[in-house]
C-alpha positions, 0 to 999 in steps of 0.5 A: 500500500505504501508503494501504491500511495507513493506512485499515486503521489508522483502521478498526482504531482505531475498532473498538478504541475502541468495544470499549474503551468497551463493556468499561469501561462503569460501571453505577452509574446508578440510575433507578427509572423504568427499571423500566417498559417497555424502560427509559429512552430514551437520547439517542442523537443525535449530540453536535452535535444535543444541544448544540442542544436536540436538533434534528436531522431538518432539519439537514444537516451534511456533516462529521458523520453525522446518523443521526436522519434517513437522508435526510441520508446523501446529503450525505456527500462524503468518508468520515466516522466518528463516535464519541461517549461520555456521562457521565450524573450523576443526582440522585433526590429523594423527598418521601415518605419524604424522601430523596436519591440521586445516581449517575453513569454512563459509557456509549458513545453511538454509533459510525457510519461514512458514505461517498458511493456516487455523487456523480453520483447523489447517493447516500450510505451509513451504518452504525453502532451505538447504544444506544436504552434502558437498564434499571438500577435497585436499589430497597428498600421497607420495610413492615409486614405484619399489624402483626407482621412487617416485610418488606423488598423489593429490586427490581433490574433491568438491560439495555436495547435496542440498535440495529445499523443501515445506511441509504441517502440519495438527493439528487434532481438537476435540470438547470440551465437556464442551464448545462445541468449537474445541480444539487441539486433540494433534495429528499432521501429515505432509509431506515434499517434493521437490527436492534434487540436487547436484554435485560431482567433483573428480580428481586424479592427479599423478606425477612420479619423476625420476632423469633421465627420465621425465614423463608426469603427469596424471589426471583422473577427473569426474563430476557427476550431480544428482537430484531427488524428495524426500518425508519425513513424520512426526508425533507428539502427545502431551499429557497434563499431568497437569495444575496449576494456578500460583498465584504468577505470575498470569499465567497458568503453563502446563506440556506436554509429546510429542512424535515425529517421522519422516521417510525420505524415501529412494530415487534414484537420477538420475545422469549424469556423464562426465569423462576424462583421460589425461596427463597434465603439469603445466605452469609457472604460475602453471595453468594446461594445457592438453598434450593429452587426453587418454579417455573421456566420456560424459552424462553417465546415472546412479542412486544413491541410498540413504537409508531411515532415521528414527528418533524418540524422546520424550520431557517433557515440561513446558509452562506458559501462560497469556491472550496474549502469551505462553512461554516455561519455560523448555524442556528436550528431547531425540532422536534417528536416524538411517539409513541403509547406507550399502545399498547406491550405486553410479552407482551400485557400493558400497562405504565405508559406513555402517549403522549409528546411533546417540543418542541425549539428550538436553534441554532449560530453560527460568528463567522468561519470564515476567521480563521486567527489566532483559533481561537475565531472558527472554533468553533461555539457551540451552545445550545438547550432542550426540554420535553415529556411522558415516556412513563413514567407510573409514578404515574398523574400523568405526568412532565413533562421539560425540559432546557437544552443548550449545546455547542461544535464545536471544529475540529482543524487538519489535521496532514498532508493538507488533505482531513483534517477533524476536529471535536471536539463537546462538549455539556452538558445540564441537565434535570429529570424530574417535577414537584411532583405526582410523589413522585420527581423526577429531575434530570440533568447530562450531559456528552458528547464526540464525534469526527468524522473525515473523509478522502478514502480509497482515492485513488491517489497520484501520489507515494509 
């Protein structure tokens, strides 16, 4: 009973944390590019991967949940849950007119739980929640009409796309010729499915300014709810290159080359839209009140087409193991991802989107995993960079993007049981969206924190 109570406490703690984060999200971010398509693509990767430039599909870390590639779910050895949050600071710069705007946003990154299903069959299971895109902008445009009237237009938007998912990973085994036991063959496959859902709210408010004539202000607003099932497939193949007995550390060093790839299949989201065209005014407190409704519609059905995303990567890794644990000493990797966003459509209408791509390079290093006297010797130090082309093409000149990342994996000392393993992951990302050819560029700084908690649950104790 004590073990069950402890387990239920941990599950309740995770749910409480996720609910607290969801209800305290700040909405101060203002990204004009999120006006297009389904908004800005959020970096919903694990914090571990963010610190290494974003490489993920070829990585296999048994203590954290790599939800970028479902084939890695087969690596689950004990029950693990992951929680991540991000603080996102952005600076917008405009060349015409010359202007600068800064904003900060606090948001949840992911919540995930993984567990082994069968060690003998190499099966693992994971489920969780993560945001995929975010819509958040508020822009004002001032212009002169007919040389007489001035017009001020306020563009506002909010919402985004979220994902609830579950996945299964399978590691294939082969029979060892010397011992007769089954050992990993190096091949793993997996799939992730679930439900993508979201909401996009937009409004365009316009006010005409004239010295002698008073005009009512106009507003055109839409609210679109959408959702649909999705499927992502993944594969990993690991090849052992060399095995060396380290007489100095009394450990066995192994060198691996691992390939990984995923395909997030294109999907059609089912959508329902309400719209309203009206005239309005502001009261003394600044609140909006409707003067007259011009045109409105409810429950307009439509489809949103999302393209397939392909990702492939390669890593070279060194591990060191003793009789009880396996440590990742260093990892170097590259990764490439692309999607045909030119095929995106919203209610059969094209948007300012183009085919995008991103190239990523990163790695991590742990100085000495068995040095119990030095905490910093057991820390994972991570770094990487990425560059590519954004899927938004607002001004027709395309958006280049690039970023530099750093991160740490901080081990937490087991407090009570030796099978309890916890790690605090941190990542810092510096980047820029746009270049000199674009009127508006967006610089960003992201600070992310993640917690990976692992434990052997539901095991009958001999003593209480």
